[in-house]
MIDRENVO-179968 format. One record per residue (C-alpha): residue number from 0; x, y, z; residue in one letter. Coordinates in steps of 0.2 Angstrom, whole numbers. Layout:
lofi, u, v, w, pavex
NUM, X, Y, Z, A $
...
END
This chain:
lofi, u, v, w, pavex
0, 702, 180, 589, M $
1, 707, 198, 593, G $
2, 691, 205, 601, E $
3, 688, 206, 619, P $
4, 674, 196, 627, K $
5, 657, 206, 628, G $
6, 661, 217, 613, V $
7, 647, 211, 602, A $
8, 634, 214, 616, R $
9, 638, 232, 617, K $
10, 630, 235, 600, G $
11, 635, 246, 585, V $
12, 635, 265, 587, H $
13, 627, 273, 572, T $
14, 629, 290, 565, A $
15, 612, 291, 558, V $
16, 599, 298, 569, G $
17, 582, 307, 568, P $
18, 583, 323, 557, D $
19, 574, 336, 567, L $
20, 576, 350, 554, Q $
21, 561, 356, 544, T $
22, 563, 353, 525, V $
23, 556, 365, 513, T $
24, 552, 358, 496, V $
25, 549, 370, 481, T $
26, 544, 367, 463, G $
27, 531, 354, 467, I $
28, 513, 359, 463, T $
29, 499, 354, 474, P $
30, 487, 342, 467, G $
31, 482, 323, 464, L $
32, 493, 312, 454, Q $
33, 488, 294, 450, V $
34, 499, 280, 442, Q $
35, 490, 265, 436, C $
36, 504, 255, 429, E $
37, 508, 240, 439, G $
38, 502, 243, 457, V $
39, 491, 258, 457, P $
40, 498, 273, 467, V $
41, 490, 290, 471, A $
42, 499, 305, 478, D $
43, 490, 319, 485, W $
44, 499, 335, 490, L $
45, 487, 348, 498, C $
46, 490, 367, 496, S $
47, 494, 367, 515, C $
48, 508, 355, 512, G $
49, 500, 339, 519, H $
50, 505, 324, 509, H $
51, 496, 307, 507, E $
52, 500, 292, 497, R $
53, 488, 277, 493, A $
54, 494, 260, 486, R $
55, 483, 247, 479, G $
56, 467, 249, 469, R $
57, 455, 250, 484, A $
58, 466, 263, 493, A $
59, 468, 274, 477, V $
60, 449, 274, 474, I $
61, 446, 279, 492, A $
62, 459, 293, 491, L $
63, 453, 300, 474, T $
64, 434, 300, 480, T $
65, 439, 309, 496, R $
66, 451, 322, 490, V $
67, 444, 339, 483, D $
68, 458, 346, 474, V $
69, 459, 365, 477, G $
70, 450, 364, 494, T $
71, 461, 361, 510, C $
72, 452, 351, 523, P $
73, 466, 354, 535, H $
74, 464, 373, 538, T $
75, 445, 373, 537, A $
76, 436, 384, 550, P $
77, 431, 374, 566, A $
78, 413, 369, 566, E $
79, 401, 368, 581, G $
80, 403, 377, 597, R $
81, 421, 383, 593, A $
82, 414, 392, 578, A $
83, 400, 401, 587, A $
END
């Protein structure tokens, strides 16, 4: 029986916490990669470092039609009043 009453209510402390350090990945070329075997999966790595993954036929089709490899939509100049 050994454990004092109420120990289970205190929970378990964990050593795993949020990792707040920035990770730099090298050796991966920006572009679009599509895998069609099994469940279709597409990975898009923008030249600015933005990454998106789509799973399923409809999501992969939507991603591949939206992405323009070689053009970064994340660092495009602002439009409208801010650009003027």
